[in-house]
C-alpha positions in Angstrom: 6.4 28.7 -4.2 9.2 29.9 -6.5 10.2 27.6 -9.3 13.7 27.2 -7.9 12.3 25.6 -4.7 10.8 22.7 -6.6 13.5 20.0 -7.0 14.1 16.6 -8.6 11.5 17.2 -11.3 13.8 15.5 -13.8 13.3 12.3 -11.9 9.6 12.2 -12.6 8.1 10.4 -15.6 7.1 13.1 -18.2 3.4 12.6 -17.7 3.7 12.9 -13.9 5.8 16.0 -14.3 3.3 17.6 -16.6 0.3 16.9 -14.3 1.8 17.2 -10.8 4.1 20.2 -11.0 1.3 22.7 -11.9 -0.9 21.0 -9.2 1.9 21.4 -6.7 2.4 25.1 -7.6 -1.3 25.8 -7.1 -1.5 23.9 -3.8 1.5 25.8 -2.5 -0.2 29.1 -3.4 -3.0 28.0 -1.1 -0.9 26.8 1.8 2.2 29.1 1.5 4.5 28.9 4.5 2.4 26.2 6.3 3.8 23.7 3.8 7.2 22.3 4.6 7.6 19.2 2.5 6.1 17.5 -0.6 7.0 14.2 -2.1 5.6 11.6 -4.5 5.7 7.9 -3.7 4.7 4.6 -5.3 4.5 3.9 -9.0 4.7 7.6 -10.0 8.1 7.7 -8.4 9.5 4.8 -10.4 9.6 2.7 -13.5 6.2 1.1 -12.8 4.2 4.2 -13.7 1.7 3.5 -16.5 0.3 6.7 -18.2 -3.5 7.0 -18.0 -3.7 4.0 -15.7 -1.5 4.6 -12.6 -2.5 7.1 -9.9 -0.1 9.8 -8.7 0.2 9.4 -4.9 1.7 12.2 -2.9 2.3 13.5 0.7 2.1 17.1 1.8 3.8 17.7 5.2 2.6 20.8 7.2 4.0 22.7 10.1 0.5 22.5 11.7 -2.6 21.0 10.1 -5.9 22.7 10.7 -9.2 21.7 9.3 -9.2 24.9 7.2 -6.3 23.4 5.3 -8.5 20.6 4.2 -11.4 22.8 3.3 -9.2 25.2 1.3 -7.8 22.2 -0.7 -11.1 20.7 -1.8 -11.4 22.2 -5.2 -7.8 21.5 -6.1 -8.0 17.9 -4.9 -11.2 17.4 -6.9 -9.4 18.8 -10.0 -6.5 16.5 -9.4 -8.6 13.4 -9.0 -10.0 14.0 -12.5 -6.3 13.8 -13.7 -5.5 10.7 -11.7 -3.8 12.6 -9.0 -5.0 10.8 -5.9 -6.2 12.8 -2.9 -2.9 13.5 -1.2 -2.0 12.5 2.4 -1.9 15.6 4.6 0.5 15.0 7.5 2.6 16.8 10.0 6.2 15.9 10.9 5.1 15.0 14.4 2.4 12.7 13.1 4.9 10.9 10.9 7.5 10.5 13.7 5.0 9.2 16.2 3.2 6.8 13.8 6.1 4.6 12.6 5.1 1.9 15.1 1.5 2.0 14.0 2.0 2.2 10.2 5.4 0.6 9.7 4.6 -1.0 6.3 3.0 2.1 4.8 6.0 4.3 5.8 8.5 1.7 4.8 6.9 1.4 1.3 7.0 5.2 1.0 10.6 5.3 2.1 11.6 2.6 -0.4 10.2 4.5 -3.4 9.7 8.2 -3.3 10.9 11.5 -4.9 11.2 14.7 -2.8 9.9 17.6 -4.7 9.9 20.4 -2.1 11.3 21.1 1.3 12.9 18.9 3.9 13.4 15.2 3.3 11.8 13.7 6.4 11.6 10.2 5.0 15.3 9.7 4.5 16.2 9.8 8.2 13.2 7.7 9.3 14.1 4.5 11.2 11.5 1.8 11.0 12.1 -1.0 13.4 11.8 -4.6 12.1 9.9 -5.6 15.2 7.2 -3.1 14.4 6.9 -4.5 10.9 6.8 -8.1 12.2 4.1 -7.2 14.7 2.0 -5.4 12.1 2.3 -8.4 9.7 1.3 -10.8 12.4 -1.7 -8.8 13.4 -2.9 -8.6 9.8 -2.4 -12.3 9.1 -4.2 -13.4 12.3 -6.9 -10.9 11.7 -7.6 -12.3 8.2 -7.6 -15.8 9.7 -10.3 -14.8 12.2 -12.3 -12.9 9.5 -12.4 -15.8 7.0 -13.6 -18.2 9.7 -16.3 -15.8 10.8 -17.4 -15.1 7.3 -17.7 -18.9 6.6 -19.9 -19.3 9.6 -22.1 -16.4 8.4 -22.5 -17.3 4.7 -21.3 -20.9 4.3 -24.8 -22.3 3.9 -25.7 -19.7 1.2 -22.6 -20.6 -0.8 -22.4 -17.0 -2.1 -19.8 -14.4 -1.5 -17.0 -16.6 -0.3 -15.0 -16.4 -3.6 -15.0 -12.6 -3.4 -14.0 -12.8 0.2 -11.0 -15.0 -0.5 -9.8 -12.8 -3.3 -10.2 -9.7 -1.2 -8.4 -11.3 1.7 -5.5 -12.5 -0.4 -5.1 -9.2 -2.3 -5.1 -7.2 0.9 -2.3 -9.4 2.3 0.1 -8.7 -0.7 1.7 -5.7 1.0 2.1 -7.9 4.1 3.7 -10.6 2.1 6.2 -8.1 0.6 7.3 -7.0 4.0 7.6 -10.6 5.3 10.0 -11.3 2.4 12.0 -8.2 3.5 12.1 -9.6 7.1 13.7 -12.7 5.6 16.5 -10.5 4.3 15.3 -10.7 0.7 14.2 -8.1 -1.8 10.6 -8.7 -2.8 9.6 -8.9 -6.5 7.4 -6.3 -8.1 4.8 -8.6 -9.7 2.2 -9.8 -7.2 2.2 -13.4 -8.5 6.0 -13.5 -8.0 5.6 -12.1 -4.4 3.2 -14.9 -3.7 5.7 -17.5 -5.0 8.6 -16.1 -3.1 6.6 -15.9 0.2 5.6 -19.5 -0.2 9.2 -20.5 -0.8 10.5 -18.5 2.3 7.8 -19.9 4.6 7.3 -23.4 3.1 3.8 -22.7 2.0 1.8 -24.2 -0.9 1.7 -21.7 -3.8 -0.9 -23.9 -5.5 -3.4 -22.6 -2.9 -2.7 -18.9 -3.2 -2.0 -18.6 -7.0 -5.3 -20.1 -8.2 -7.2 -17.6 -5.9 -5.1 -14.7 -7.1 -5.5 -15.6 -10.8 -9.2 -16.6 -10.8 -11.5 -14.1 -12.6 -14.6 -16.2 -13.2 -16.7 -15.1 -10.2 -18.7 -18.3 -10.2 -18.1 -19.4 -6.6 -15.4 -21.8 -7.8 -11.6 -21.6 -7.8 -9.7 -23.5 -10.4 -12.9 -25.3 -11.3 -13.3 -26.6 -7.8 -16.0 -25.6 -5.3 -14.8 -22.5 -3.3 -15.2 -24.3 0.0 -12.3 -26.6 -1.0 -10.0 -23.6 -1.2 -11.4 -22.0 2.0 -10.1 -25.0 3.9 -6.8 -24.9 2.2 -6.4 -21.2 2.5 -7.2 -21.3 6.2 -4.6 -24.0 6.7 -1.9 -22.0 4.9 -2.7 -18.7 6.6 -2.6 -20.5 10.0 0.8 -22.0 9.1 2.1 -18.5 8.0 0.9 -17.0 11.3 3.0 -19.5 13.2 6.0 -18.8 11.0 5.7 -15.0 11.5 5.4 -15.5 15.2 8.7 -17.4 15.2 10.6 -14.7 13.3 
């Protein structure tokens, strides 16, 4: 890859530029003409990048993707991980275009915050249907509802592990919450606690159920100094209410 083919480097945070551009050049030497597009997405493409803490997430788009392309990249990817360059997503244009209904949130989040560094900008022209986002959100919410009920049946008598399960469940739903706010025609906040607050406002939920779970760090099988089972019941009620609200969107 010639230097003049790499674009938009001035838009990158300085540390991202210093780490990723040499990485991109070496990766392009490996894949040559098979590589048709490269972009960075997430915090490394915006103001939320924190040096030495944030990962650098990227997508490499290929004409055709053979297993050899993965094998040939192993050493470079390993080197990148040591510098907080996450293992890149290797995709083809066809895979992107035929996966928008399956991964609408992931591609919408990429499309919302990315920087094209090389080749064709496939993301700009992507159309992600709101109904696909809604269906994905509904599936995730109802799936979490089922999982929490099942987990309570499995470990309820032991009274261990439920706090961690609640925290994992809530944190995994934050991207879903962001997109539900979008479906309400609003721009979601950046901070997770603010996302929770706005979701509760939009869907008439009780933030005093979600926020204590999100903020709790004690790992003592209690939430806000109450037995975790109290919050399991409240959490299930709120998630069930949210599922009904999403179904009616």
